[in-house]
ZAMARGU-4260 file (C-alpha; in steps of 0.2 Angstrom, whole numbers, plus 5000, padded with zeros to 4 digits):
<rodrens>
0) 6165/5208/4166 | 6167/5208/4184 | 6152/5206/4196 | 6153/5210/4214 | 6145/5198/4227
5) 6130/5210/4228 | 6128/5210/4209 | 6128/5191/4208 | 6115/5190/4222 | 6104/5203/4214
10) 6106/5195/4197 | 6101/5178/4204 | 6086/5185/4213 | 6079/5192/4196 | 6083/5176/4187
15) 6073/5166/4201 | 6059/5179/4199 | 6058/5175/4181 | 6057/5157/4184 | 6043/5160/4196
20) 6034/5172/4184 | 6035/5158/4170 | 6029/5144/4182 | 6014/5154/4189 | 6005/5154/4172
25) 6011/5137/4165 | 5995/5129/4167 | 5983/5142/4159 | 5982/5134/4141 | 5992/5130/4126
30) 5991/5146/4115 | 6005/5148/4102 | 6010/5164/4112 | 6005/5163/4130 | 6001/5177/4142
35) 6017/5179/4153 | 6024/5189/4167 | 6042/5186/4162 | 6041/5203/4152 | 6037/5212/4168
40) 6052/5204/4177 | 6063/5208/4162 | 6058/5226/4162 | 6059/5227/4181 | 6077/5219/4181
45) 6083/5232/4168 | 6075/5247/4178 | 6081/5241/4195 | 6098/5233/4191 | 6103/5243/4176
50) 6106/5237/4158 | 6121/5226/4161 | 6116/5217/4176 | 6097/5217/4172 | 6101/5208/4155
55) 6113/5196/4163 | 6100/5191/4176 | 6088/5187/4161 | 6102/5178/4152 | 6105/5167/4167
60) 6086/5163/4166 | 6087/5158/4148 | 6103/5148/4150 | 6095/5138/4164 | 6081/5133/4152
65) 6093/5129/4138 | 6103/5118/4149 | 6087/5108/4153 | 6080/5115/4168 | 6061/5115/4167
70) 6059/5134/4169 | 6050/5140/4153 | 6031/5142/4152 | 6028/5131/4137 | 6032/5112/4134
75) 6045/5106/4133 | 6049/5118/4147 | 6068/5118/4144 | 6082/5110/4135 | 6092/5115/4119
80) 6078/5111/4107 | 6068/5125/4115 | 6076/5137/4102 | 6064/5129/4089 | 6049/5135/4099
85) 6040/5150/4091 | 6041/5160/4107 | 6060/5158/4110 | 6063/5174/4101 | 6054/5183/4114
90) 6065/5176/4127 | 6080/5183/4118 | 6071/5199/4116 | 6068/5200/4135 | 6087/5200/4138
95) 6089/5215/4126 | 6074/5223/4133 | 6081/5222/4151 | 6097/5230/4144 | 6089/5244/4134
100) 6077/5248/4149 | 6092/5249/4161 | 6103/5259/4149 | 6089/5272/4147 | 6087/5275/4166
105) 6101/5285/4174 | 6112/5276/4186 | 6106/5277/4204 | 6088/5278/4198 | 6087/5297/4199
110) 6074/5300/4186 | 6056/5305/4185 | 6042/5292/4182 | 6040/5298/4164 | 6058/5293/4160
115) 6055/5276/4169 | 6040/5273/4158 | 6048/5278/4142 | 6063/5266/4146 | 6051/5252/4149
120) 6041/5255/4133 | 6057/5255/4124 | 6060/5238/4131 | 6043/5232/4126 | 6047/5238/4108
125) 6063/5229/4108 | 6056/5212/4113 | 6043/5213/4100 | 6056/5218/4087 | 6065/5202/4091
130) 6051/5191/4096 | 6039/5194/4081 | 6052/5190/4067 | 6058/5175/4076 | 6039/5169/4078
135) 6037/5172/4060 | 6052/5162/4054 | 6049/5147/4066 | 6031/5146/4061 | 6034/5148/4042
140) 6051/5140/4040 | 6052/5126/4053 | 6034/5122/4057 | 6028/5125/4039 | 6012/5135/4044
145) 6013/5147/4030 | 6007/5162/4040 | 6007/5180/4034 | 6016/5194/4043 | 5999/5201/4048
150) 5993/5184/4054 | 6009/5183/4065 | 6005/5201/4072 | 5987/5195/4076 | 5994/5180/4085
155) 6009/5188/4094 | 6006/5206/4096 | 5988/5212/4096 | 5982/5201/4110 | 5997/5206/4121
160) 6002/5224/4118 | 5989/5232/4129 | 5994/5221/4144 | 6012/5223/4140 | 6010/5242/4141
165) 6002/5240/4158 | 6016/5228/4164 | 6029/5242/4158 | 6019/5255/4168 | 6019/5244/4184
170) 6037/5239/4182 | 6041/5258/4180 | 6031/5263/4195 | 6038/5249/4206 | 6056/5252/4201
175) 6055/5271/4203 | 6047/5269/4221 | 6061/5257/4226 | 6075/5268/4219 | 6067/5283/4228
180) 6066/5273/4244 | 6084/5268/4243 | 6090/5285/4240 | 6080/5291/4256 | 6089/5278/4267
</rodrens>
């Protein structure tokens, strides 16, 4: 894969934005699955940068955390052991969500708002499809919590899906507005 200097800068900007999004809400509590703005950034990265570069920017964010930089929202905030955190599957899902969102929007951003929203909602579905099974496996197999699938849905889906739909709509509106503005220039 070849990336231009512009691609590298844009990817780094979105990786940095993901760090800021995680740090903003770090001190709000210690829920198993915390409220986060990182999904908004992942959807926005996919919608604005396209699938490949959007996914790469979120991958860089995740790799920074796995290398030990304290960029994640929950303790231990980074390091390779973070893969054993119940929410790590959502981080993997954000990478795929950025990719899917970007792939469903035509290059150049020449699409209607409905297309942007549909692409972002597909991204939301993707990170839940990755994150919820991972949450279930870590809670049950690693932490020994013996939770049912319905209990995991009550912990990791029901409290967040409404806000995630709003994040998808906001990311879609912002990405489309920026794309339209850039085409006008």
